C-alpha positions in Angstrom: 99.8 116.8 24.0 98.9 113.8 21.7 96.0 114.3 19.6 94.3 117.5 18.2 90.6 116.6 18.4 88.2 118.2 20.6 89.5 116.7 23.8 93.2 117.3 22.9 92.6 121.1 22.0 90.7 121.6 25.2 93.3 119.8 27.3 96.1 121.9 25.5 94.3 124.9 26.7 94.2 123.8 30.2 98.0 122.8 30.0 99.0 126.3 28.6 98.3 128.1 31.9 100.9 125.9 33.8 103.6 125.0 31.3 106.0 127.1 29.5 105.9 125.0 26.3 103.1 122.8 25.1 103.4 120.8 21.8 100.3 119.5 20.4 100.8 116.6 18.1 98.4 115.3 15.5 98.8 112.4 13.1 96.4 113.9 10.3 97.2 116.9 8.5 94.6 119.7 8.5 92.5 120.0 5.4 91.9 123.5 4.1 89.2 124.5 3.8 88.1 122.8 7.0 86.7 119.3 6.2 86.4 115.9 7.9 89.7 114.5 8.7 90.7 110.8 8.3 91.3 110.4 12.0 87.9 111.8 12.9 85.5 109.6 10.6 82.5 110.7 12.8 83.2 114.3 11.7 80.6 114.3 9.0 77.6 113.5 11.4 75.6 115.6 13.7 77.6 117.1 16.5 75.8 118.7 19.5 77.4 121.0 22.1 75.1 120.9 25.0 74.6 124.2 27.1 76.6 122.5 29.9 79.5 121.8 27.3 79.3 125.4 26.0 79.6 126.9 29.5 82.9 124.9 30.1 84.2 125.9 26.7 83.4 129.4 27.6 85.5 129.1 30.6 88.5 127.7 28.6 87.9 129.9 25.7 86.2 133.1 26.5 84.1 134.5 23.8 84.2 131.4 21.7 80.4 130.6 21.5 79.7 134.3 20.3 82.6 134.0 17.9 81.2 130.8 16.3 77.8 132.4 16.1 79.2 135.5 14.4 81.1 133.4 12.0 77.8 131.6 10.7 77.0 129.0 13.4 73.5 128.5 14.5 72.2 129.3 17.9 68.9 127.3 18.5 66.5 128.1 21.3 66.1 125.2 23.7 63.7 123.9 23.7 61.4 126.3 21.8 63.3 125.9 18.5 64.1 122.3 18.9 61.6 119.4 18.0 62.6 116.6 20.2 60.8 113.1 20.5 62.4 110.7 22.8 61.0 107.2 23.6 58.0 108.0 21.5 56.9 111.3 23.1 57.5 114.9 22.0 59.2 117.0 24.7 57.3 120.1 25.6 58.8 123.1 23.9 60.0 125.6 26.8 62.4 128.5 26.4 65.5 127.2 28.2 68.5 129.2 26.7 70.3 128.4 23.5 72.3 125.5 21.8 75.2 126.1 19.6 74.9 124.0 16.4 78.0 123.7 14.2 79.8 121.0 12.2 82.6 119.2 13.8 85.2 120.6 11.3 84.0 124.1 11.7 84.3 123.8 15.5 87.7 122.1 15.4 89.1 124.8 13.1 88.1 127.7 15.3 89.4 125.8 18.4 92.7 125.0 16.7 93.1 128.7 15.9 92.6 129.7 19.5 95.0 127.1 20.7 97.6 128.0 18.2 97.5 131.6 19.4 98.3 130.7 23.1 101.8 131.7 24.2 104.2 128.8 24.2 101.9 126.5 22.2 103.2 124.7 19.0 101.0 122.5 16.7 102.7 119.8 14.9 100.8 117.6 12.3 101.4 114.6 10.3 103.2 112.9 13.2 102.1 109.8 15.3 103.3 108.8 18.7 104.9 105.4 18.8 106.3 104.7 22.3 106.8 106.5 25.6 110.1 107.6 26.8 111.0 106.6 30.3 112.9 108.4 33.0 113.9 107.9 36.6 110.9 108.2 39.1 110.4 111.3 40.9 108.6 109.9 43.8 109.4 107.1 46.3 105.9 106.4 47.2 105.9 102.5 46.8 102.0 102.5 46.0 101.9 105.1 43.3 105.6 104.8 41.9 106.7 102.1 39.5 110.0 101.3 38.0 110.0 104.4 35.7 108.2 107.6 35.0 107.2 108.8 31.5 109.6 111.6 30.5 108.5 112.1 26.7 107.4 110.3 23.7 108.9 109.0 20.5 107.3 110.5 17.2 107.5 109.4 13.5 105.8 110.2 10.3 103.3 107.5 9.4 105.1 105.0 7.0 108.6 106.8 7.4 110.6 104.9 10.2 113.8 106.9 9.4 111.7 110.1 10.6 111.8 109.0 14.2 112.6 111.6 16.8 112.4 111.8 20.7 110.6 114.6 22.3 111.1 115.0 26.0 108.4 116.5 28.4 107.5 116.8 31.9 103.9 115.6 31.1 102.4 113.5 28.1 98.8 113.6 27.6 97.1 110.9 25.6 94.1 112.2 23.6 94.6 109.8 20.8 91.0 108.1 20.8 89.4 105.2 22.2 91.9 102.6 21.0 93.5 103.3 24.3 97.2 103.8 23.3 97.9 105.2 27.0 96.5 102.2 28.5 98.7 99.9 26.5 101.6 101.9 27.3 101.0 101.3 30.9 101.3 97.6 30.4 104.6 98.1 28.4 105.9 100.0 31.5 105.2 97.2 33.8 101.9 98.6 35.3 98.5 97.2 35.2 96.0 98.3 32.4 92.7 99.9 33.7 89.7 97.6 33.7 87.2 98.6 31.2 83.3 98.8 31.2 81.9 98.1 27.7 78.5 98.0 26.4 77.9 96.7 23.0 75.2 98.8 21.1 76.1 98.2 17.2 75.0 101.5 16.1 75.8 102.7 12.7 75.2 106.2 11.2 74.7 107.6 7.7 74.8 111.4 7.3 74.3 114.0 4.4 74.4 117.7 4.4 71.9 119.8 2.4 70.9 123.3 1.4 67.4 123.8 2.1 65.1 126.4 0.6 64.5 129.3 3.3 61.3 128.5 5.4 60.9 125.1 3.9 61.5 123.5 7.4 59.5 125.9 9.4 60.6 127.5 12.5 62.4 124.5 13.9 66.2 124.6 13.8 66.6 121.0 14.9 64.6 117.7 14.8 65.6 114.9 16.9 63.5 111.6 16.7 64.9 109.1 19.0 64.8 105.2 18.7 62.1 103.3 20.5 62.0 99.8 21.7 59.8 98.6 18.9 61.6 100.8 16.2 65.3 100.9 16.9 65.9 103.7 14.5 66.4 107.5 14.8 67.2 110.6 12.9 68.7 114.0 13.9 68.3 117.0 11.6 70.1 120.2 12.6 70.8 123.7 11.0 74.6 124.4 11.2 77.0 127.1 10.1 76.1 129.1 6.9 72.5 127.8 6.7 73.6 124.4 5.9 71.6 121.4 7.3 72.8 118.0 8.3 70.7 114.9 8.5 72.1 111.9 10.5 70.2 108.6 10.6 71.1 105.7 12.8 69.9 102.4 13.9 70.6 99.7 16.3 71.7 96.3 15.0 72.6 95.2 11.4 68.9 95.0 10.3 68.2 98.7 11.2 71.5 100.2 10.0 70.7 103.1 7.6 71.4 102.5 3.9 74.4 104.4 2.2 72.9 104.9 -1.2 71.6 108.2 -1.8 68.6 106.9 -3.4 67.5 105.0 -0.2 68.9 107.3 2.4 65.7 109.5 2.5 63.4 106.5 2.2 64.8 105.3 5.6 64.2 108.8 6.9 60.6 109.0 5.9 59.5 106.6 8.4 60.9 108.8 11.1 60.5 112.3 10.0 57.3 114.5 9.9 55.9 114.4 6.2 56.7 118.0 5.7 60.3 117.6 6.7 60.7 114.8 4.3 59.3 116.7 1.5 61.5 119.6 2.2 64.6 117.4 2.2 63.6 115.8 -1.1 63.3 119.3 -2.7 66.6 120.3 -0.9 70.2 120.5 -2.7 72.5 117.9 -1.5 76.0 119.4 -0.6 77.7 116.1 0.1 77.4 112.4 -0.5 76.2 110.0 2.2 79.0 109.5 4.8 78.8 106.4 7.2 80.2 105.6 10.8 79.9 102.5 12.7 80.1 102.6 16.5 80.3 99.1 18.0 80.3 99.8 21.8 80.5 102.3 24.6 83.5 102.0 26.8 84.9 103.5 30.0 88.4 102.8 31.2 88.6 102.9 35.0 92.1 104.5 35.5 90.9 105.9 38.7 90.8 102.3 40.3 94.4 101.5 39.5 96.5 101.4 42.6 99.9 102.2 40.8 100.4 104.9 38.1 103.5 106.3 36.7 104.3 109.9 36.7 104.2 112.1 33.6 101.4 110.2 31.7 97.7 110.7 31.7 94.9 109.8 29.2 91.6 111.9 28.4 88.8 112.1 25.9 87.7 108.8 24.2 90.9 107.2 25.6 89.1 107.5 29.1 85.4 107.4 28.1 83.6 106.8 24.8 79.9 107.3 24.8 77.2 106.3 22.3 77.2 109.3 20.1 73.4 109.4 19.7 73.1 111.1 23.1 75.3 114.1 22.0 77.4 114.2 25.1 81.0 113.5 23.8 82.2 117.0 23.3 80.8 118.1 26.5 82.6 115.3 28.4 85.7 116.3 26.6 85.3 119.8 27.9 84.6 118.6 31.5 87.5 116.6 31.5 89.7 119.5 30.4 88.3 121.5 33.2 89.2 118.8 35.6 92.7 118.8 34.4 93.1 122.4 34.8 91.8 122.3 38.4 94.2 119.5 39.2 97.3 121.3 37.6 96.3 124.3 39.9 96.7 122.1 42.8 100.3 121.3 42.0 102.3 118.4 40.1 102.4 115.9 43.1 100.1 112.8 42.2 98.7 114.5 39.1 97.5 111.4 37.4 95.7 109.9 40.3 94.0 113.3 41.2 93.0 113.8 37.6 91.5 110.4 37.0 89.4 110.7 40.2 88.2 114.2 39.0 87.6 113.0 35.5 85.6 109.8 36.8 83.4 112.1 38.6 82.9 114.3 35.5 81.8 111.3 33.4 79.8 109.4 35.8 76.4 111.0 35.1 76.7 111.1 31.2 77.8 107.5 31.2 75.0 106.5 33.6 72.5 108.4 31.3 73.5 107.0 28.0 74.0 103.4 29.1 70.8 103.4 31.0 69.1 104.6 27.7 70.9 101.9 25.8 70.0 99.3 28.0 66.3 99.9 27.7 66.6 98.9 24.0 65.7 95.2 23.4 68.4 95.3 20.5 71.3 95.8 23.0 72.5 92.5 24.3 73.5 92.0 28.0 70.7 93.3 30.1 68.3 91.1 31.8 64.9 91.4 30.1 63.0 92.5 33.3 65.5 95.2 33.8 65.4 96.3 30.2 61.7 96.4 30.5 61.8 98.3 33.6 64.1 101.0 32.2 62.1 101.2 29.0 58.9 102.0 31.0 60.7 104.5 33.1 61.9 106.4 30.1 58.5 106.1 28.4 56.7 107.4 31.6 59.2 110.3 32.0 58.9 111.4 28.5 55.0 111.1 28.3 55.1 113.5 31.4 57.6 115.7 29.8 55.3 116.0 26.8 52.7 117.6 29.0 54.4 119.2 32.0 56.8 122.0 31.4 58.7 121.5 34.8 59.3 117.7 33.9 60.4 118.9 30.4 62.9 121.3 32.1 64.2 118.6 34.4 64.7 116.2 31.5 66.6 118.8 29.5 68.7 120.0 32.3 69.6 116.3 32.9 70.6 115.3 29.4 72.3 118.7 28.7 74.4 118.6 31.9 73.2 122.0 33.0 71.3 121.2 36.1 71.4 118.5 38.9 69.6 115.1 38.1 68.0 115.6 41.4 65.5 117.7 39.7 64.0 114.6 38.2 63.3 113.2 41.7 61.5 116.6 42.7 58.2 115.5 44.2 56.1 117.2 41.6 58.2 115.7 38.8 57.9 112.3 40.2 54.1 112.6 40.7 53.7 113.6 36.9 55.9 110.7 35.8 54.0 108.1 38.1 50.8 109.3 36.5 52.1 108.0 33.2 53.5 104.8 34.4 52.6 101.7 32.4 53.0 98.4 34.4 52.7 96.3 31.3 55.8 94.3 30.0 58.0 95.6 27.5 58.6 93.1 24.7 62.2 91.7 24.5 61.9 91.0 20.8 61.2 93.9 18.6 58.1 93.4 16.4 58.0 94.6 12.7 58.9 98.0 12.2 56.4 100.8 11.5 55.7 104.4 12.3 54.8 105.1 16.0 
């Protein structure tokens, strides 16, 4: 198992039920106490575990959500304790269960301990994978088989070539991130690399953690202000473990990237957050400095479309699909892919890569569709015809205006974005009728006017 991020740890849990020995290899070392790792630069920013993701994590790690909450994590009522503004309209607050709000380092640390405690699982840190080890094919199928199968991996300590070692394995799982090491290995073995869908978004984040006076932010445990077509900026403020709050600011395009200086950080937020929230943050105690993270593009590698695949190697996590983080679906997708892997392993080893990639493609289809449609509605995202972008923007605007008034529409929207229900709920007659009542036929400008408050 290559990579010990969220996707790697979830996949390791799936593997542990079917292999006698599972070795999890991570390039980073683990900071103590838990903190942002070098290999996870996005770890300082807001992370959301949707109810759908929490359900899958509970399948993989029974009792985990309750354990995280007992250890200090925040459970926020959805939607009655969350203040969500999307495409300029505030989602009606309806009680729909709970959302777990914790920091990425906190969640990774607890997952790592769970995985380390599994029988036959070993965690090794400070090692990177440098190349696959090939072995004789185990199938004679001329379509799926190639000149070799993957029978292990070469490891080394970064910067220490004399430390190289060979580790043999029945299966190598690449969860090393969006750079796509596994896809490159396919080419080195004589196979085609998967085609890649890519949507440039040019989003940048800046985040800071605070200690806020009790009650200063009211009853809400989370505030989300999404970008609009005329103001391509957003803010997410959530209460996390041990009563710490994290504020993440983002913007589409260089002109709207948030500032990194502590002096200007909250100035950027004031145009987005309610006045009382901004005041509370200015009076709060900063726990950290301002951290930044740039996200150039969403991407999806279509491994499931390849005609030939070697046995013994699969890719998962961001190596397979990386979504714009502002929609908070990344950890949920990682958990869904791990569940798909477990189901495929339960069906036996024959044709495992092909079967997994087909299952994983189904798991990521809706999150990819929702995030890229929302991005394509933004004039700042290139590559979408202005008429299509305008139609998408008006669709989202009408849906959110309806969701601000109608509890059933709000529920359908939440179930869709949190991956807890069927998107068919959005097509229900009553929901569609409510959306159409708020439809605006006017054009959406392709060029954003000067910024200002909505």
